[in-house]
DOZANU-225683 format. One line per field, with one value per atom (N, C-alpha, C, O): x, y, z; residue number from 0; residue in one letter. Coordinates in steps of 0.2 Angstrom, whole numbers, plus 5000, padded with zeros to 4 digits. Example, Ala and Ser with C-alpha at 12.3 -4.5 7.8 and 13.67 -1.06 7.14 Angstrom:
<recs>
X c(5066 / 5062 / 5066 / 5071 / 5064 / 5068 / 5064 / 5067) $
Y c(4972 / 4978 / 4984 / 4983 / 4989 / 4995 / 5000 / 5006) $
Z c(5039 / 5039 / 5039 / 5042 / 5035 / 5036 / 5039 / 5040) $
resi c(0 / 0 / 0 / 0 / 1 / 1 / 1 / 1) $
resn c(a / a / a / a / s / s / s / s) $
</recs>
This chain:
<recs>
X c(5005 / 5000 / 5003 / 5000 / 5010 / 5013 / 5019 / 5023 / 5018 / 5025 / 5018 / 5021 / 5011 / 5005 / 5004 / 5002 / 5004 / 5002 / 5008 / 5007 / 5014 / 5020 / 5021 / 5026 / 5018 / 5019 / 5010 / 5010 / 5005 / 5001 / 5003 / 5001 / 5004 / 5010 / 5014 / 5013 / 5018 / 5022 / 5017 / 5016 / 5013 / 5008 / 5005 / 5004 / 5004 / 4996 / 5002 / 5002 / 5005 / 5010 / 5013 / 5015 / 5012 / 5018 / 5010 / 5011 / 5004 / 4999 / 4999 / 5001 / 4999 / 4996 / 4990 / 4986 / 4989 / 4980 / 4980 / 4982 / 4977 / 4978 / 4970 / 4969 / 4965 / 4961 / 4959 / 4959 / 4958 / 4954 / 4946 / 4942 / 4945 / 4938 / 4936 / 4939 / 4928 / 4928 / 4931 / 4933 / 4930 / 4932 / 4935 / 4936 / 4941 / 4950 / 4949 / 4951 / 4948 / 4951 / 4956 / 4961 / 4955 / 4958 / 4962 / 4958 / 4971 / 4971 / 4974 / 4976 / 4972 / 4974 / 4976 / 4973 / 4985 / 4984 / 4985 / 4987 / 4983 / 4985 / 4987 / 4985 / 4994 / 4995 / 4988 / 4982 / 4996 / 4991 / 4986 / 4981 / 4988 / 4983 / 4977 / 4973 / 4979 / 4973 / 4976 / 4973 / 4983 / 4984 / 4987 / 4991 / 4983 / 4985 / 4992 / 4994 / 4996 / 5006 / 5005 / 5010 / 4998 / 4999 / 4994 / 4988 / 4995 / 4991 / 4991 / 4997 / 4987 / 4990 / 4981 / 4976 / 4983 / 4976 / 4977 / 4982 / 4970 / 4971 / 4969 / 4964 / 4972 / 4974 / 4963 / 4961 / 4961 / 4953 / 4949 / 4943 / 4953 / 4953 / 4954 / 4952 / 4958 / 4957 / 4951 / 4950 / 4944 / 4940 / 4934 / 4928 / 4935 / 4931 / 4932 / 4936 / 4927 / 4926 / 4928 / 4927 / 4932 / 4932 / 4931 / 4934 / 4927 / 4922 / 4922 / 4925 / 4920 / 4919 / 4925 / 4924 / 4931 / 4939 / 4936 / 4934 / 4937 / 4939 / 4934 / 4936 / 4928 / 4923 / 4926 / 4928 / 4928 / 4930 / 4935 / 4935 / 4942 / 4950 / 4944 / 4947 / 4941 / 4939 / 4934 / 4935 / 4931 / 4927 / 4931 / 4931 / 4936 / 4942 / 4946 / 4949 / 4948 / 4952 / 4946 / 4949 / 4937 / 4936 / 4937 / 4938 / 4935 / 4935 / 4939 / 4938 / 4948 / 4953 / 4952 / 4952 / 4950 / 4949 / 4948 / 4951 / 4941 / 4935 / 4940 / 4943 / 4942 / 4948 / 4953 / 4954 / 4957 / 4962 / 4958 / 4961 / 4954 / 4953 / 4947 / 4947 / 4944 / 4944 / 4949 / 4951 / 4955 / 4962 / 4965 / 4969 / 4966 / 4968 / 4964 / 4969 / 4958 / 4953 / 4955 / 4951 / 4957 / 4959 / 4966 / 4969 / 4970 / 4974 / 4975 / 4978 / 4970 / 4968 / 4968 / 4972 / 4961 / 4961 / 4964 / 4961 / 4970 / 4973 / 4978 / 4978 / 4981 / 4985 / 4984 / 4987 / 4976 / 4976 / 4970 / 4967 / 4967 / 4960 / 4957 / 4959 / 4948 / 4945 / 4938 / 4932 / 4943 / 4937 / 4939 / 4937 / 4944 / 4946 / 4945 / 4946 / 4943 / 4938 / 4942 / 4939 / 4954 / 4955 / 4956 / 4957 / 4958 / 4955 / 4951 / 4952 / 4944 / 4938 / 4938 / 4932 / 4941 / 4939 / 4946 / 4943 / 4952 / 4960 / 4956 / 4957 / 4951 / 4947 / 4944 / 4946 / 4939 / 4933 / 4935 / 4931 / 4942 / 4944 / 4946 / 4946 / 4951 / 4954 / 4949 / 4949 / 4942 / 4940 / 4936 / 4935 / 4932 / 4930 / 4938 / 4936 / 4943 / 4945 / 4946 / 4940 / 4948 / 4947 / 4938 / 4936 / 4938 / 4927 / 4926 / 4923 / 4929 / 4924 / 4929 / 4927 / 4932 / 4937 / 4934 / 4933 / 4932 / 4926 / 4925 / 4926 / 4922 / 4924 / 4914 / 4912 / 4911 / 4904 / 4905 / 4908 / 4903 / 4905 / 4898 / 4894 / 4897 / 4892 / 4886 / 4884 / 4884 / 4876 / 4869 / 4870 / 4860 / 4859 / 4855 / 4850 / 4857 / 4854 / 4862 / 4861 / 4867 / 4871 / 4871 / 4870 / 4871 / 4873 / 4876 / 4881 / 4876 / 4877 / 4882 / 4880 / 4885 / 4888 / 4890 / 4890 / 4890 / 4894 / 4890 / 4884 / 4893 / 4893 / 4894 / 4895) $
Y c(4996 / 5000 / 5007 / 5012 / 5007 / 5013 / 5012 / 5016 / 5009 / 5009 / 5011 / 5015 / 5011 / 5012 / 5019 / 5024 / 5020 / 5026 / 5034 / 5039 / 5030 / 5036 / 5035 / 5038 / 5030 / 5030 / 5036 / 5039 / 5036 / 5039 / 5047 / 5053 / 5046 / 5054 / 5057 / 5063 / 5053 / 5056 / 5056 / 5062 / 5052 / 5052 / 5060 / 5064 / 5057 / 5064 / 5072 / 5077 / 5072 / 5079 / 5081 / 5086 / 5075 / 5077 / 5079 / 5079 / 5080 / 5079 / 5085 / 5088 / 5090 / 5096 / 5095 / 5090 / 5099 / 5099 / 5104 / 5109 / 5104 / 5113 / 5109 / 5103 / 5115 / 5118 / 5124 / 5129 / 5122 / 5125 / 5129 / 5125 / 5139 / 5136 / 5137 / 5139 / 5134 / 5131 / 5137 / 5137 / 5143 / 5150 / 5151 / 5156 / 5147 / 5149 / 5156 / 5161 / 5159 / 5163 / 5162 / 5166 / 5156 / 5156 / 5149 / 5144 / 5148 / 5140 / 5142 / 5147 / 5135 / 5135 / 5130 / 5125 / 5131 / 5127 / 5124 / 5128 / 5118 / 5120 / 5115 / 5109 / 5117 / 5112 / 5108 / 5108 / 5103 / 5096 / 5097 / 5094 / 5104 / 5108 / 5113 / 5117 / 5111 / 5117 / 5125 / 5130 / 5124 / 5133 / 5132 / 5129 / 5140 / 5141 / 5142 / 5145 / 5138 / 5142 / 5141 / 5138 / 5145 / 5144 / 5149 / 5146 / 5154 / 5157 / 5158 / 5160 / 5157 / 5157 / 5159 / 5156 / 5168 / 5171 / 5171 / 5173 / 5168 / 5169 / 5175 / 5178 / 5178 / 5183 / 5188 / 5194 / 5183 / 5184 / 5188 / 5191 / 5187 / 5194 / 5203 / 5208 / 5199 / 5209 / 5211 / 5217 / 5206 / 5208 / 5206 / 5205 / 5204 / 5203 / 5208 / 5211 / 5208 / 5216 / 5211 / 5205 / 5217 / 5213 / 5208 / 5203 / 5211 / 5205 / 5201 / 5196 / 5198 / 5192 / 5188 / 5183 / 5192 / 5186 / 5184 / 5178 / 5188 / 5188 / 5182 / 5179 / 5181 / 5175 / 5171 / 5166 / 5171 / 5164 / 5162 / 5156 / 5164 / 5160 / 5162 / 5157 / 5163 / 5161 / 5154 / 5149 / 5153 / 5146 / 5142 / 5140 / 5140 / 5138 / 5136 / 5131 / 5140 / 5136 / 5133 / 5129 / 5134 / 5131 / 5124 / 5119 / 5124 / 5117 / 5110 / 5104 / 5114 / 5111 / 5109 / 5102 / 5113 / 5110 / 5101 / 5096 / 5103 / 5097 / 5092 / 5087 / 5092 / 5087 / 5086 / 5080 / 5091 / 5088 / 5084 / 5078 / 5085 / 5083 / 5073 / 5068 / 5072 / 5067 / 5065 / 5065 / 5061 / 5063 / 5061 / 5058 / 5062 / 5064 / 5057 / 5052 / 5055 / 5052 / 5047 / 5042 / 5046 / 5039 / 5038 / 5035 / 5041 / 5040 / 5034 / 5029 / 5038 / 5037 / 5028 / 5024 / 5026 / 5022 / 5017 / 5012 / 5019 / 5015 / 5012 / 5007 / 5017 / 5012 / 5009 / 5005 / 5016 / 5013 / 5008 / 5006 / 5006 / 5001 / 5005 / 5011 / 5002 / 5008 / 5003 / 5004 / 4999 / 4996 / 4998 / 4999 / 4999 / 5004 / 5009 / 5015 / 5007 / 5015 / 5020 / 5025 / 5019 / 5026 / 5027 / 5033 / 5023 / 5024 / 5028 / 5031 / 5027 / 5033 / 5037 / 5039 / 5041 / 5045 / 5048 / 5052 / 5047 / 5053 / 5057 / 5063 / 5050 / 5052 / 5058 / 5063 / 5057 / 5060 / 5068 / 5073 / 5069 / 5073 / 5077 / 5083 / 5072 / 5078 / 5081 / 5087 / 5075 / 5081 / 5087 / 5093 / 5082 / 5091 / 5095 / 5099 / 5097 / 5103 / 5104 / 5102 / 5105 / 5101 / 5109 / 5115 / 5107 / 5105 / 5115 / 5120 / 5111 / 5118 / 5125 / 5131 / 5123 / 5131 / 5133 / 5140 / 5130 / 5133 / 5139 / 5141 / 5143 / 5152 / 5150 / 5145 / 5158 / 5158 / 5161 / 5166 / 5156 / 5161 / 5163 / 5158 / 5170 / 5173 / 5173 / 5169 / 5179 / 5181 / 5179 / 5180 / 5176 / 5175 / 5180 / 5177 / 5186 / 5188 / 5187 / 5192 / 5185 / 5186 / 5181 / 5176 / 5180 / 5174 / 5168 / 5170 / 5160 / 5157 / 5153 / 5155 / 5149 / 5145 / 5152 / 5158 / 5148 / 5152 / 5160 / 5160 / 5165 / 5171 / 5170 / 5174) $
Z c(5000 / 4998 / 5001 / 5000 / 5004 / 5005 / 4997 / 4995 / 4996 / 4990 / 4985 / 4981 / 4982 / 4977 / 4979 / 4975 / 4987 / 4989 / 4984 / 4983 / 4984 / 4981 / 4977 / 4975 / 4973 / 4968 / 4964 / 4959 / 4969 / 4965 / 4970 / 4972 / 4969 / 4975 / 4969 / 4968 / 4965 / 4958 / 4954 / 4953 / 4952 / 4946 / 4945 / 4942 / 4953 / 4953 / 4952 / 4948 / 4958 / 4956 / 4948 / 4946 / 4943 / 4935 / 4934 / 4927 / 4935 / 4932 / 4930 / 4936 / 4924 / 4919 / 4915 / 4914 / 4914 / 4911 / 4907 / 4910 / 4898 / 4896 / 4893 / 4891 / 4895 / 4892 / 4888 / 4891 / 4880 / 4877 / 4876 / 4875 / 4876 / 4876 / 4867 / 4863 / 4868 / 4858 / 4855 / 4849 / 4858 / 4852 / 4851 / 4847 / 4852 / 4850 / 4856 / 4852 / 4861 / 4861 / 4869 / 4870 / 4874 / 4876 / 4877 / 4876 / 4881 / 4879 / 4889 / 4892 / 4892 / 4901 / 4903 / 4904 / 4905 / 4907 / 4916 / 4920 / 4918 / 4927 / 4929 / 4928 / 4933 / 4938 / 4945 / 4946 / 4948 / 4951 / 4954 / 4954 / 4958 / 4962 / 4961 / 4964 / 4953 / 4949 / 4950 / 4951 / 4950 / 4949 / 4942 / 4938 / 4940 / 4933 / 4934 / 4939 / 4930 / 4927 / 4920 / 4918 / 4914 / 4910 / 4905 / 4904 / 4902 / 4899 / 4891 / 4890 / 4884 / 4878 / 4877 / 4877 / 4875 / 4872 / 4864 / 4861 / 4859 / 4854 / 4851 / 4854 / 4845 / 4842 / 4845 / 4847 / 4843 / 4842 / 4849 / 4850 / 4853 / 4860 / 4857 / 4857 / 4855 / 4851 / 4848 / 4846 / 4846 / 4843 / 4848 / 4845 / 4858 / 4862 / 4866 / 4869 / 4867 / 4875 / 4881 / 4883 / 4883 / 4888 / 4895 / 4898 / 4896 / 4901 / 4898 / 4901 / 4891 / 4887 / 4892 / 4896 / 4890 / 4885 / 4897 / 4898 / 4902 / 4905 / 4910 / 4915 / 4908 / 4908 / 4907 / 4912 / 4900 / 4893 / 4898 / 4899 / 4904 / 4904 / 4911 / 4914 / 4914 / 4922 / 4921 / 4925 / 4915 / 4912 / 4913 / 4919 / 4909 / 4904 / 4909 / 4909 / 4915 / 4919 / 4924 / 4928 / 4927 / 4929 / 4927 / 4930 / 4917 / 4914 / 4914 / 4913 / 4915 / 4917 / 4923 / 4924 / 4928 / 4934 / 4936 / 4938 / 4931 / 4932 / 4929 / 4933 / 4923 / 4918 / 4924 / 4926 / 4928 / 4932 / 4939 / 4940 / 4942 / 4948 / 4943 / 4947 / 4936 / 4935 / 4934 / 4940 / 4928 / 4928 / 4934 / 4932 / 4940 / 4946 / 4947 / 4946 / 4948 / 4953 / 4948 / 4951 / 4944 / 4938 / 4937 / 4933 / 4944 / 4944 / 4949 / 4950 / 4954 / 4960 / 4960 / 4962 / 4956 / 4953 / 4950 / 4949 / 4949 / 4943 / 4953 / 4956 / 4953 / 4959 / 4968 / 4972 / 4969 / 4976 / 4974 / 4979 / 4966 / 4966 / 4967 / 4967 / 4968 / 4969 / 4976 / 4977 / 4978 / 4984 / 4993 / 4998 / 4990 / 5000 / 5002 / 5001 / 5005 / 5009 / 5007 / 5004 / 5009 / 5008 / 5004 / 5004 / 4997 / 4991 / 4986 / 4981 / 4991 / 4989 / 4993 / 4992 / 4997 / 5004 / 4997 / 4994 / 4996 / 4996 / 4987 / 4985 / 4983 / 4976 / 4977 / 4974 / 4983 / 4987 / 4989 / 4988 / 4991 / 4991 / 4990 / 4992 / 4985 / 4979 / 4975 / 4973 / 4973 / 4969 / 4971 / 4968 / 4979 / 4982 / 4981 / 4975 / 4982 / 4982 / 4975 / 4974 / 4971 / 4963 / 4962 / 4961 / 4962 / 4961 / 4965 / 4964 / 4969 / 4975 / 4973 / 4973 / 4972 / 4973 / 4967 / 4967 / 4960 / 4954 / 4955 / 4961 / 4950 / 4951 / 4951 / 4950 / 4952 / 4948 / 4945 / 4946 / 4936 / 4932 / 4929 / 4929 / 4927 / 4925 / 4930 / 4934 / 4928 / 4933 / 4930 / 4924 / 4932 / 4930 / 4923 / 4919 / 4923 / 4918 / 4913 / 4909 / 4911 / 4907 / 4904 / 4907 / 4895 / 4893 / 4893 / 4894 / 4892 / 4892 / 4885 / 4880 / 4886 / 4880 / 4875 / 4876 / 4869 / 4864 / 4860 / 4860 / 4859 / 4855 / 4850 / 4846) $
resi c(0 / 0 / 0 / 0 / 1 / 1 / 1 / 1 / 2 / 2 / 2 / 2 / 3 / 3 / 3 / 3 / 4 / 4 / 4 / 4 / 5 / 5 / 5 / 5 / 6 / 6 / 6 / 6 / 7 / 7 / 7 / 7 / 8 / 8 / 8 / 8 / 9 / 9 / 9 / 9 / 10 / 10 / 10 / 10 / 11 / 11 / 11 / 11 / 12 / 12 / 12 / 12 / 13 / 13 / 13 / 13 / 14 / 14 / 14 / 14 / 15 / 15 / 15 / 15 / 16 / 16 / 16 / 16 / 17 / 17 / 17 / 17 / 18 / 18 / 18 / 18 / 19 / 19 / 19 / 19 / 20 / 20 / 20 / 20 / 21 / 21 / 21 / 21 / 22 / 22 / 22 / 22 / 23 / 23 / 23 / 23 / 24 / 24 / 24 / 24 / 25 / 25 / 25 / 25 / 26 / 26 / 26 / 26 / 27 / 27 / 27 / 27 / 28 / 28 / 28 / 28 / 29 / 29 / 29 / 29 / 30 / 30 / 30 / 30 / 31 / 31 / 31 / 31 / 32 / 32 / 32 / 32 / 33 / 33 / 33 / 33 / 34 / 34 / 34 / 34 / 35 / 35 / 35 / 35 / 36 / 36 / 36 / 36 / 37 / 37 / 37 / 37 / 38 / 38 / 38 / 38 / 39 / 39 / 39 / 39 / 40 / 40 / 40 / 40 / 41 / 41 / 41 / 41 / 42 / 42 / 42 / 42 / 43 / 43 / 43 / 43 / 44 / 44 / 44 / 44 / 45 / 45 / 45 / 45 / 46 / 46 / 46 / 46 / 47 / 47 / 47 / 47 / 48 / 48 / 48 / 48 / 49 / 49 / 49 / 49 / 50 / 50 / 50 / 50 / 51 / 51 / 51 / 51 / 52 / 52 / 52 / 52 / 53 / 53 / 53 / 53 / 54 / 54 / 54 / 54 / 55 / 55 / 55 / 55 / 56 / 56 / 56 / 56 / 57 / 57 / 57 / 57 / 58 / 58 / 58 / 58 / 59 / 59 / 59 / 59 / 60 / 60 / 60 / 60 / 61 / 61 / 61 / 61 / 62 / 62 / 62 / 62 / 63 / 63 / 63 / 63 / 64 / 64 / 64 / 64 / 65 / 65 / 65 / 65 / 66 / 66 / 66 / 66 / 67 / 67 / 67 / 67 / 68 / 68 / 68 / 68 / 69 / 69 / 69 / 69 / 70 / 70 / 70 / 70 / 71 / 71 / 71 / 71 / 72 / 72 / 72 / 72 / 73 / 73 / 73 / 73 / 74 / 74 / 74 / 74 / 75 / 75 / 75 / 75 / 76 / 76 / 76 / 76 / 77 / 77 / 77 / 77 / 78 / 78 / 78 / 78 / 79 / 79 / 79 / 79 / 80 / 80 / 80 / 80 / 81 / 81 / 81 / 81 / 82 / 82 / 82 / 82 / 83 / 83 / 83 / 83 / 84 / 84 / 84 / 84 / 85 / 85 / 85 / 85 / 86 / 86 / 86 / 86 / 87 / 87 / 87 / 87 / 88 / 88 / 88 / 88 / 89 / 89 / 89 / 89 / 90 / 90 / 90 / 90 / 91 / 91 / 91 / 91 / 92 / 92 / 92 / 92 / 93 / 93 / 93 / 93 / 94 / 94 / 94 / 94 / 95 / 95 / 95 / 95 / 96 / 96 / 96 / 96 / 97 / 97 / 97 / 97 / 98 / 98 / 98 / 98 / 99 / 99 / 99 / 99 / 100 / 100 / 100 / 100 / 101 / 101 / 101 / 101 / 102 / 102 / 102 / 102 / 103 / 103 / 103 / 103 / 104 / 104 / 104 / 104 / 105 / 105 / 105 / 105 / 106 / 106 / 106 / 106 / 107 / 107 / 107 / 107 / 108 / 108 / 108 / 108 / 109 / 109 / 109 / 109 / 110 / 110 / 110 / 110 / 111 / 111 / 111 / 111 / 112 / 112 / 112 / 112 / 113 / 113 / 113 / 113 / 114 / 114 / 114 / 114) $
resn c(m / m / m / m / a / a / a / a / t / t / t / t / a / a / a / a / t / t / t / t / d / d / d / d / v / v / v / v / m / m / m / m / s / s / s / s / e / e / e / e / r / r / r / r / i / i / i / i / q / q / q / q / e / e / e / e / l / l / l / l / r / r / r / r / v / v / v / v / t / t / t / t / a / a / a / a / a / a / a / a / d / d / d / d / g / g / g / g / n / n / n / n / g / g / g / g / l / l / l / l / v / v / v / v / e / e / e / e / v / v / v / v / t / t / t / t / v / v / v / v / d / d / d / d / s / s / s / s / v / v / v / v / g / g / g / g / a / a / a / a / l / l / l / l / v / v / v / v / d / d / d / d / l / l / l / l / t / t / t / t / l / l / l / l / g / g / g / g / q / q / q / q / r / r / r / r / v / v / v / v / q / q / q / q / r / r / r / r / v / v / v / v / a / a / a / a / p / p / p / p / d / d / d / d / v / v / v / v / v / v / v / v / a / a / a / a / r / r / r / r / t / t / t / t / i / i / i / i / m / m / m / m / t / t / t / t / t / t / t / t / i / i / i / i / a / a / a / a / v / v / v / v / a / a / a / a / k / k / k / k / r / r / r / r / q / q / q / q / l / l / l / l / a / a / a / a / d / d / d / d / r / r / r / r / a / a / a / a / q / q / q / q / e / e / e / e / i / i / i / i / i / i / i / i / g / g / g / g / d / d / d / d / t / t / t / t / l / l / l / l / g / g / g / g / t / t / t / t / d / d / d / d / s / s / s / s / p / p / p / p / a / a / a / a / a / a / a / a / r / r / r / r / a / a / a / a / i / i / i / i / a / a / a / a / e / e / e / e / r / r / r / r / v / v / v / v / g / g / g / g / q / q / q / q / q / q / q / q / l / l / l / l / r / r / r / r / d / d / d / d / a / a / a / a / e / e / e / e / p / p / p / p / s / s / s / s / v / v / v / v / g / g / g / g / g / g / g / g / p / p / p / p / d / d / d / d / e / e / e / e / p / p / p / p / h / h / h / h / g / g / g / g / r / r / r / r / w / w / w / w) $
</recs>
């Protein structure tokens, strides 16, 4: 179990996830704890309102964090299994830390989706 836990920890620490929005405005990369480590803006940002760019960045970061949580939970399942209560607890905690930190995007009067 200790060896599997070490392997799991190393694999999770090496994780980085890159996500892009569907409109080609932004691409973000988050590290294993969900911190933004890279941001690339497409040329289209020059033709889009700054508030739209900001919301798109925040939404894309949230998508990357969800993908990161999914990948981390897969690693936990691969290395520790899914039958262990400890593995389930670790997977749940990782998912909560990454998904609960998501920003609130948009408000009730703001349009969602593609523009």
